MIMI-11099 format. One record per residue (C-alpha): residue in three letters; x, z negated, y; residue number from 0. Coordinates in Angstrom, 2 decimals, decimal comma. Layout:
N
 residu    east      up   north num
    ala       X       Z       Y NUM
...
This chain:
236
 residu    east      up   north num
    met   32,44  -12,33   -3,83   0
    ala   35,35  -10,28   -2,71   1
    tyr   35,43   -7,47   -0,33   2
    glu   37,65   -4,45   -0,74   3
    ala   37,88   -1,11    1,45   4
    glu   39,36    2,25   -0,38   5
    arg   38,29    6,15   -0,02   6
    gly   36,39    7,88   -2,37   7
    thr   35,95   11,66   -2,58   8
    gln   32,37   13,16   -2,39   9
    gly   31,69   16,91   -2,02  10
    gly   35,49   17,35   -1,66  11
    ala   35,64   15,35    1,41  12
    glu   36,85   11,75    1,65  13
    thr   34,13    8,73    2,40  14
    tyr   34,52    5,21    3,22  15
    val   33,77    2,76    0,25  16
    glu   33,43   -0,97    0,36  17
    val   34,20   -2,15   -3,07  18
    arg   32,42   -5,91   -3,70  19
    arg   33,49   -8,00   -6,69  20
    ser   31,24  -10,38   -7,63  21
    arg   31,60  -13,27  -10,68  22
    arg   28,02  -13,51  -10,96  23
    arg   27,97   -9,86  -12,16  24
    lys   28,63   -9,51  -15,44  25
    ser   27,55   -5,67  -16,87  26
    thr   26,21   -3,86  -13,91  27
    val   27,49   -1,56  -10,98  28
    ser   25,14   -0,90   -7,99  29
    ala   25,95    1,47   -4,98  30
    tyr   24,04    2,03   -1,62  31
    arg   24,62    3,99    1,80  32
    asp   24,95    1,65    4,70  33
    gly   25,44    4,00    7,75  34
    glu   28,75    5,83    7,22  35
    arg   29,86    3,38    4,68  36
    thr   28,94    3,23    0,91  37
    ile   28,69   -0,14   -0,67  38
    val   29,72   -0,29   -4,15  39
    ser   29,26   -4,04   -5,98  40
    ile   31,08   -4,32   -9,40  41
    pro   32,10   -7,16  -11,78  42
    ala   35,27   -9,19  -10,70  43
    arg   36,81   -8,90  -13,91  44
    phe   37,10   -4,79  -13,51  45
    thr   40,65   -3,94  -13,52  46
    arg   41,56   -1,08  -10,70  47
    ala   41,35    1,82  -13,14  48
    gln   37,64    0,92  -13,99  49
    glu   36,84    0,35  -10,08  50
    arg   38,35    3,68   -9,10  51
    glu   36,21    5,27  -12,08  52
    trp   32,96    3,61  -11,31  53
    val   33,43    4,04   -7,62  54
    gln   33,82    7,77   -7,92  55
    arg   30,83    7,90  -10,65  56
    met   28,36    6,05   -8,18  57
    leu   29,58    8,32   -5,44  58
    asp   28,46   11,35   -7,64  59
    arg   25,27    9,86   -8,79  60
    leu   24,29    9,15   -5,11  61
    ala   25,41   12,66   -3,89  62
    asp   22,75   14,01   -6,81  63
    lys   20,42   11,71   -5,92  64
    glu   20,69   12,63   -2,32  65
    arg   20,36   16,48   -2,73  66
    arg   17,17   16,07   -4,73  67
    arg   15,73   14,45   -2,09  68
    arg   16,50   17,09    0,61  69
    pro   14,89   20,27   -0,90  70
    ser   16,02   23,69    0,76  71
    asp   13,55   25,83    2,75  72
    ala   13,02   28,23   -0,70  73
    glu   12,56   24,72   -2,93  74
    leu   10,07   23,88    0,07  75
    val    8,07   26,96   -0,32  76
    ala    7,79   26,82   -4,41  77
    arg    7,25   23,13   -3,94  78
    ala    4,11   24,20   -1,67  79
    thr    2,87   26,59   -3,78  80
    glu    2,93   24,17   -6,94  81
    leu    0,79   21,56   -4,63  82
    ser   -1,42   24,12   -3,32  83
    ala   -2,20   24,92   -7,30  84
    lys   -2,46   21,25   -8,51  85
    tyr   -4,63   19,89   -5,90  86
    leu   -6,19   22,70   -3,52  87
    asp   -7,32   24,95   -6,43  88
    gly   -4,43   27,53   -5,14  89
    arg   -6,82   28,46   -1,98  90
    ala   -3,93   27,67    0,53  91
    his   -1,34   30,38    0,91  92
    pro    1,13   29,43    3,91  93
    thr    3,35   32,64    4,91  94
    ser    6,47   30,20    5,26  95
    val    7,42   26,64    4,75  96
    arg   10,53   25,47    6,39  97
    trp   12,58   22,24    7,95  98
    ser   12,32   21,88   11,61  99
    ser   14,32   19,81   13,94 100
    asn   11,98   19,94   16,84 101
    gln    8,83   18,42   15,59 102
    gly    9,04   15,48   18,17 103
    arg    6,66   12,82   16,41 104
    arg    4,83   14,96   14,35 105
    trp    5,90   14,88   10,81 106
    gly    4,81   18,55   10,33 107
    ser    2,86   21,42   11,90 108
    cys    0,55   24,08   10,76 109
    thr    0,26   27,50   12,63 110
    leu   -3,18   28,93   11,71 111
    ile   -2,64   32,30   13,26 112
    asp    0,42   33,10   10,97 113
    gly   -0,21   30,80    8,45 114
    ser    3,24   29,09    8,85 115
    ile    4,06   25,70    7,95 116
    arg    6,78   23,51    9,33 117
    ile    7,90   20,00    7,95 118
    ser    9,91   17,88   10,14 119
    thr   13,47   16,95    9,18 120
    arg   12,63   13,31    9,74 121
    val   10,67   13,50    6,28 122
    gln   14,68   14,49    4,60 123
    gly   15,37   11,50    2,37 124
    met   12,02   10,05    2,17 125
    pro   10,39    9,46   -1,29 126
    glu    9,17   13,09   -2,86 127
    trp    5,66   11,63   -3,14 128
    val    5,69   11,34    0,50 129
    leu    6,84   14,61    1,20 130
    asp    4,38   16,06   -0,86 131
    tyr    1,97   14,36    0,97 132
    val    3,01   15,90    4,37 133
    leu    3,21   19,40    2,67 134
    leu   -0,50   18,78    1,20 135
    his   -1,59   17,60    4,77 136
    glu   -0,65   20,69    6,53 137
    leu   -1,57   22,97    3,46 138
    ala   -5,11   21,50    3,95 139
    his   -4,85   22,42    7,45 140
    leu   -4,95   26,27    6,44 141
    leu   -8,23   25,68    4,83 142
    his   -9,84   23,23    7,42 143
    ala   -8,54   22,77   11,17 144
    gly   -9,10   19,26   12,52 145
    his   -9,09   15,78   10,87 146
    gly  -12,84   15,69   10,17 147
    pro  -14,34   14,46    6,74 148
    gly  -14,17   17,89    5,24 149
    phe  -10,44   18,01    5,84 150
    trp   -9,95   14,59    4,36 151
    ala  -11,99   15,51    1,28 152
    leu   -9,44   18,36    0,43 153
    leu   -6,75   15,41   -0,05 154
    glu   -9,01   13,23   -2,13 155
    ser   -7,23   14,52   -5,42 156
    tyr   -3,88   13,66   -4,44 157
    pro   -3,49    9,91   -5,88 158
    arg   -1,16    8,84   -3,23 159
    thr   -2,50    9,74   -0,09 160
    glu   -3,15    6,22    1,16 161
    arg    0,18    4,86    0,07 162
    ala    1,93    7,78    1,71 163
    lys    0,23    7,21    5,07 164
    gly    0,96    3,72    4,83 165
    phe    4,71    4,63    4,47 166
    leu    4,68    7,10    7,41 167
    glu    2,72    4,69    9,71 168
    gly    5,16    2,04    8,74 169
    val    8,01    3,93    9,71 170
    ser    6,19    5,20   12,90 171
    phe    5,51    1,40   13,69 172
    thr    9,37    0,58   13,32 173
    arg   10,46    3,38   15,51 174
    asp    8,20    2,69   18,23 175
    gly    9,48   -0,69   18,55 176
    gly    6,61   -2,63   16,72 177
    ala    9,43   -4,07   14,74 178
    pro   13,07   -4,50   14,84 179
    glu   15,31   -1,57   14,00 180
    ser   17,82   -1,57   11,51 181
    pro   21,08    0,15   11,95 182
    asp   19,95    2,85    9,01 183
    glu   16,43    3,29   10,60 184
    asp   16,74    7,29   10,44 185
    lys   17,76    7,33    6,72 186
    val   14,35    5,26    5,84 187
    ala   15,17    4,45    2,34 188
    pro   18,77    4,70    1,34 189
    pro   19,36    5,75   -2,34 190
    his   20,25    2,92   -4,63 191
    val   22,08    3,32   -8,00 192
    glu   22,78    0,97  -10,40 193
    ile   24,64    1,75  -13,68 194
    glu   25,23   -0,79  -16,61 195
    ala   28,77   -1,24  -17,50 196
    his   27,96   -2,66  -20,84 197
    pro   24,79   -4,09  -22,40 198
    pro   22,86   -6,10  -20,25 199
    his   23,47   -9,89  -19,73 200
    pro   20,25  -12,18  -18,77 201
    gln   21,99  -13,33  -15,68 202
    asp   24,20  -10,27  -14,39 203
    asp   22,44   -9,23  -11,32 204
    asp   23,36  -10,35   -7,54 205
    ala   20,05   -9,20   -6,54 206
    pro   16,85  -11,31   -5,83 207
    glu   14,18  -11,31   -8,39 208
    thr   11,99   -9,30   -6,42 209
    thr   14,52   -6,21   -6,47 210
    pro   12,58   -3,27   -8,11 211
    arg   14,30   -2,34  -11,43 212
    ala   14,10    1,15  -13,45 213
    thr   15,37    3,21  -16,42 214
    pro   17,37    6,32  -15,58 215
    asp   14,59    9,02  -15,26 216
    arg   11,95    6,65  -13,41 217
    his   12,04    5,78  -10,34 218
    ala    9,75    4,46   -7,66 219
    val    9,81    3,66   -3,76 220
    pro    7,61    0,85   -2,34 221
    ala    5,32    1,81    0,84 222
    gly    6,88    1,09    4,04 223
    arg   10,62    0,61    4,41 224
    gly   11,48   -0,51    0,80 225
    ala   14,67    0,84   -0,85 226
    gln   14,56    3,08   -4,01 227
    ala   14,21    1,40   -7,07 228
    pro   17,53    1,60   -8,60 229
    ala   18,22    4,01  -11,70 230
    arg   20,13    2,78  -14,85 231
    glu   22,39    4,24  -17,60 232
    ser   24,38    2,86  -20,20 233
    ala   28,27    3,45  -20,32 234
    arg   30,44    3,42  -23,40 235
């Protein structure tokens, strides 16, 4: 596998890109974040023009996925309202929902006096179903203080409660020294995108067989520290 370095453009600014050419990779292009770098893997047969085209395309796709995984404060409010209506019969009415960087080890907090909710910025970039769980957890506190049976009963209707709890416990375990930390620990699950350059070949992938695969509009992130399942699209 050959390695090359180049610069790409994202949001009007340059970003460092490491291009990896593989003879085993026949028809797919993949990309993921690695600290300050973006790793893009392409088939060895690609021309320089194809390389530049696909590097920029993957940077754009990654940026789009990252934006969708980091909603604004206004989007948090809308999301909390939808979750309350869907899982809590609309009974939880927060006065405000915002990101907060001073939550310490907490994933979120709720102030019963004024009905405000704060979500730790550490949750940014985590899978959407984890953010939904954290929001629902704090919404439930508007209806039930403490963590007694009555509180957990409010979260029974959310199908990913246990999975999200396991995900967050895994992140906490790692950050607290229970397991070796990786350089990208703060990013939790870097977005990963994979795009077909032409119809798939049965042996076109460098990734191990355990790597999750997905269609363009479907993605899932396993609990714990697993990476997000790649998205796909056909290229003409």
